[in-house]
One Martini backbone bead per residue (centre of mass of N, CA, C, O) as a GRO file, in nm:
protein
  211
    1MET     BB    1   0.096   0.037   0.026
    2ALA     BB    2   0.074   0.359  -0.021
    3LYS     BB    3   0.182   0.637   0.091
    4LEU     BB    4   0.053   0.922   0.252
    5VAL     BB    5   0.082   1.277   0.194
    6LEU     BB    6   0.094   1.572   0.346
    7TYR     BB    7   0.009   1.941   0.308
    8LEU     BB    8   0.157   2.258   0.378
    9PRO     BB    9   0.265   2.564   0.416
   10LYS     BB   10   0.471   2.788   0.245
   11LEU     BB   11   0.671   2.988   0.097
   12GLY     BB   12   0.475   3.125  -0.141
   13LEU     BB   13   0.243   3.008  -0.355
   14CYS     BB   14   0.275   2.735  -0.227
   15PHE     BB   15   0.257   2.413  -0.059
   16THR     BB   16   0.380   2.224   0.236
   17LEU     BB   17   0.446   1.894   0.398
   18LEU     BB   18   0.551   1.753   0.704
   19GLY     BB   19   0.440   1.415   0.752
   20LEU     BB   20   0.255   1.195   0.944
   21TYR     BB   21   0.161   0.880   0.775
   22MET     BB   22   0.076   0.601   0.895
   23ASP     BB   23   0.375   0.415   0.804
   24GLY     BB   24   0.530   0.708   0.805
   25ILE     BB   25   0.794   0.927   0.704
   26ALA     BB   26   0.759   1.200   0.479
   27GLU     BB   27   0.949   1.405   0.237
   28SER     BB   28   0.934   1.694   0.067
   29THR     BB   29   1.105   1.788  -0.228
   30VAL     BB   30   1.277   1.907  -0.457
   31SER     BB   31   1.261   1.820  -0.772
   32SER     BB   32   1.443   1.542  -0.984
   33ASN     BB   33   1.171   1.423  -1.145
   34PRO     BB   34   1.078   1.411  -1.459
   35SER     BB   35   0.852   1.191  -1.468
   36GLY     BB   36   0.679   1.323  -1.246
   37ILE     BB   37   0.633   1.595  -1.392
   38ASP     BB   38   0.495   1.471  -1.637
   39PHE     BB   39   0.257   1.358  -1.482
   40ILE     BB   40   0.152   1.619  -1.373
   41ARG     BB   41   0.105   1.767  -1.638
   42ALA     BB   42  -0.092   1.559  -1.751
   43SER     BB   43  -0.300   1.579  -1.521
   44CYS     BB   44  -0.345   1.901  -1.530
   45ARG     BB   45  -0.521   1.889  -1.797
   46ALA     BB   46  -0.796   1.824  -1.627
   47THR     BB   47  -0.793   2.117  -1.549
   48LEU     BB   48  -0.872   2.465  -1.541
   49TYR     BB   49  -0.561   2.521  -1.401
   50PRO     BB   50  -0.274   2.402  -1.514
   51ALA     BB   51  -0.049   2.599  -1.431
   52LEU     BB   52  -0.116   2.607  -1.128
   53CYS     BB   53  -0.091   2.307  -1.077
   54VAL     BB   54   0.203   2.273  -1.152
   55GLN     BB   55   0.320   2.491  -0.963
   56CYS     BB   56   0.219   2.343  -0.691
   57LEU     BB   57   0.328   2.023  -0.763
   58SER     BB   58   0.624   1.985  -0.886
   59SER     BB   59   0.791   1.980  -0.604
   60TYR     BB   60   0.644   1.666  -0.555
   61ALA     BB   61   0.742   1.435  -0.749
   62ASN     BB   62   0.898   1.241  -0.561
   63THR     BB   63   0.627   1.161  -0.414
   64ILE     BB   64   0.425   1.114  -0.645
   65GLN     BB   65   0.516   1.036  -0.927
   66GLN     BB   66   0.256   0.791  -1.035
   67SER     BB   67   0.034   0.892  -0.823
   68GLN     BB   68  -0.296   0.967  -0.800
   69ARG     BB   69  -0.320   0.984  -0.491
   70GLN     BB   70  -0.086   1.179  -0.425
   71LEU     BB   71  -0.193   1.403  -0.605
   72ALA     BB   72  -0.467   1.446  -0.460
   73GLN     BB   73  -0.349   1.497  -0.183
   74ALA     BB   74  -0.181   1.747  -0.247
   75ALA     BB   75  -0.415   1.923  -0.362
   76LEU     BB   76  -0.593   1.925  -0.110
   77SER     BB   77  -0.381   2.039   0.093
   78VAL     BB   78  -0.338   2.307  -0.053
   79SER     BB   79  -0.630   2.404  -0.033
   80LEU     BB   80  -0.650   2.399   0.274
   81ALA     BB   81  -0.420   2.601   0.329
   82ARG     BB   82  -0.549   2.838   0.174
   83ALA     BB   83  -0.810   2.850   0.332
   84GLN     BB   84  -0.688   2.908   0.610
   85SER     BB   85  -0.544   3.173   0.526
   86THR     BB   86  -0.800   3.323   0.418
   87SER     BB   87  -0.971   3.311   0.671
   88ALA     BB   88  -0.778   3.483   0.839
   89PHE     BB   89  -0.784   3.732   0.654
   90VAL     BB   90  -1.089   3.791   0.681
   91SER     BB   91  -1.085   3.825   0.990
   92ARG     BB   92  -0.907   4.080   0.978
   93ILE     BB   93  -1.084   4.258   0.812
   94ALA     BB   94  -1.332   4.265   1.024
   95LYS     BB   95  -1.147   4.467   1.219
   96THR     BB   96  -1.202   4.693   1.054
   97THR     BB   97  -1.255   5.019   1.048
   98GLY     BB   98  -1.530   5.171   0.869
   99LEU     BB   99  -1.722   4.983   0.760
  100ASN     BB  100  -1.969   4.928   0.576
  101PRO     BB  101  -2.252   4.744   0.608
  102ARG     BB  102  -2.221   4.574   0.344
  103VAL     BB  103  -1.931   4.485   0.388
  104TYR     BB  104  -1.955   4.361   0.668
  105GLN     BB  105  -2.159   4.140   0.586
  106ALA     BB  106  -1.984   4.006   0.369
  107VAL     BB  107  -1.754   3.933   0.554
  108GLN     BB  108  -1.919   3.759   0.756
  109ASP     BB  109  -2.017   3.556   0.539
  110CYS     BB  110  -1.723   3.472   0.450
  111ILE     BB  111  -1.633   3.351   0.712
  112ASP     BB  112  -1.834   3.123   0.714
  113ASN     BB  113  -1.762   3.002   0.431
  114MET     BB  114  -1.460   2.943   0.500
  115ALA     BB  115  -1.509   2.757   0.737
  116TYR     BB  116  -1.661   2.542   0.578
  117SER     BB  117  -1.433   2.489   0.379
  118VAL     BB  118  -1.220   2.392   0.576
  119ASP     BB  119  -1.385   2.155   0.694
  120GLN     BB  120  -1.427   2.003   0.422
  121LEU     BB  121  -1.128   1.971   0.346
  122ASN     BB  122  -1.038   1.824   0.598
  123GLN     BB  123  -1.222   1.577   0.549
  124SER     BB  124  -1.106   1.505   0.273
  125VAL     BB  125  -0.818   1.439   0.347
  126GLN     BB  126  -0.890   1.207   0.540
  127GLU     BB  127  -1.069   1.036   0.341
  128LEU     BB  128  -0.843   0.980   0.132
  129GLY     BB  129  -0.691   0.788   0.319
  130TYR     BB  130  -0.920   0.563   0.319
  131MET     BB  131  -0.904   0.493   0.011
  132GLY     BB  132  -0.638   0.312   0.042
  133ARG     BB  133  -0.799   0.063   0.206
  134GLY     BB  134  -0.988   0.017  -0.044
  135ASN     BB  135  -1.244  -0.148  -0.238
  136GLY     BB  136  -1.481  -0.082  -0.443
  137GLN     BB  137  -1.734   0.026  -0.261
  138ASP     BB  138  -1.554   0.146  -0.042
  139PHE     BB  139  -1.401   0.337  -0.214
  140MET     BB  140  -1.649   0.489  -0.346
  141TRP     BB  141  -1.755   0.600  -0.078
  142HIS     BB  142  -1.511   0.781  -0.013
  143ALA     BB  143  -1.505   0.928  -0.288
  144SER     BB  144  -1.785   1.062  -0.255
  145ASN     BB  145  -1.719   1.226  -0.004
  146VAL     BB  146  -1.498   1.395  -0.125
  147GLN     BB  147  -1.654   1.515  -0.367
  148THR     BB  148  -1.872   1.653  -0.190
  149TRP     BB  149  -1.688   1.837  -0.015
  150VAL     BB  150  -1.533   1.986  -0.237
  151SER     BB  151  -1.780   2.103  -0.375
  152ALA     BB  152  -1.876   2.260  -0.120
  153ALA     BB  153  -1.626   2.436  -0.088
  154LEU     BB  154  -1.648   2.576  -0.364
  155THR     BB  155  -1.923   2.698  -0.314
  156ASP     BB  156  -1.842   2.872  -0.075
  157GLU     BB  157  -1.629   3.039  -0.218
  158ASN     BB  158  -1.824   3.159  -0.432
  159THR     BB  159  -2.016   3.286  -0.230
  160CYS     BB  160  -1.816   3.494  -0.125
  161VAL     BB  161  -1.768   3.638  -0.389
  162ASN     BB  162  -2.071   3.711  -0.450
  163GLY     BB  163  -2.099   3.910  -0.196
  164PHE     BB  164  -1.916   4.134  -0.381
  165ALA     BB  165  -2.102   4.248  -0.632
  166ASP     BB  166  -2.140   4.518  -0.525
  167ASN     BB  167  -2.045   4.830  -0.655
  168ALA     BB  168  -2.076   4.999  -0.374
  169MET     BB  169  -1.841   4.882  -0.266
  170ASP     BB  170  -1.545   4.870  -0.143
  171GLY     BB  171  -1.273   4.828  -0.339
  172ASN     BB  172  -1.041   4.724  -0.155
  173VAL     BB  173  -1.181   4.506   0.011
  174LYS     BB  174  -1.296   4.350  -0.224
  175ALA     BB  175  -1.032   4.291  -0.380
  176ALA     BB  176  -0.879   4.145  -0.158
  177ILE     BB  177  -1.076   3.909  -0.113
  178LYS     BB  178  -1.128   3.808  -0.394
  179SER     BB  179  -0.846   3.730  -0.469
  180ARG     BB  180  -0.805   3.515  -0.248
  181VAL     BB  181  -1.062   3.334  -0.305
  182ILE     BB  182  -1.015   3.276  -0.603
  183SER     BB  183  -0.758   3.119  -0.559
  184VAL     BB  184  -0.881   2.894  -0.388
  185ALA     BB  185  -1.093   2.803  -0.595
  186GLN     BB  186  -0.889   2.711  -0.809
  187VAL     BB  187  -0.750   2.496  -0.642
  188THR     BB  188  -1.011   2.337  -0.570
  189SER     BB  189  -1.082   2.269  -0.859
  190ASN     BB  190  -0.827   2.103  -0.915
  191ALA     BB  191  -0.868   1.897  -0.687
  192LEU     BB  192  -1.136   1.784  -0.794
  193ALA     BB  193  -1.023   1.683  -1.065
  194LEU     BB  194  -0.809   1.484  -0.934
  195VAL     BB  195  -1.009   1.312  -0.780
  196ASN     BB  196  -1.182   1.227  -1.020
  197ARG     BB  197  -0.948   1.091  -1.165
  198PHE     BB  198  -0.877   0.885  -0.954
  199ALA     BB  199  -1.147   0.741  -0.933
  200THR     BB  200  -1.181   0.662  -1.230
  201ARG     BB  201  -0.911   0.505  -1.262
  202HIS     BB  202  -0.954   0.304  -1.042
  203ARG     BB  203  -1.213   0.177  -1.150
  204ALA     BB  204  -1.085   0.103  -1.438
  205GLY     BB  205  -0.778  -0.012  -1.308
  206ALA     BB  206  -0.779  -0.217  -1.068
  207ALA     BB  207  -0.673  -0.481  -1.218
  208HIS     BB  208  -0.383  -0.305  -1.267
  209ASN     BB  209  -0.273  -0.151  -1.021
  210ILE     BB  210  -0.340   0.146  -0.986
  211PRO     BB  211  -0.217   0.411  -0.774
   0.00000   0.00000   0.00000
């Protein structure tokens, strides 16, 4: 059974995690694995934001190698880390004095939406770990849970963005929050696509032991 590795934020655009997971400790390092990077690039073509996908995940090619499971795990964990960071950012904005009532309400709603998103992504990261332990209906049950939660997280992120659609709102606050949340939504969208790819390929290729 392949080890699953979780990822958390680091400095820069994307995020990494040194994590204890299941049966060992694995460390992601800057990759010198050309075949792994090629695998990531090919897989990221299934996403809506392939350049962002490659940029976030190519550093972990040594860990991901040719594993659809590890790729999905990394993508989900990057999304979770971004959601957590953005949730904290929006909470700080809420403490700004002088917000007009419309902006204040939108910020409060966004805080709730991002909290839901973080919770759902956290559950998804954990549930994906269970997917590695089962086959058949058990695997697909876990996969369905992950897909449902990631989809819900993406909906919550988009709901936050939509809350700032009013043109009368303060431009600086609106722009700052929308920029951060849209970035999270793009990464979450990519993660969902890679989870779907993993589930589909596992179902189609289980007899061939696709990782």
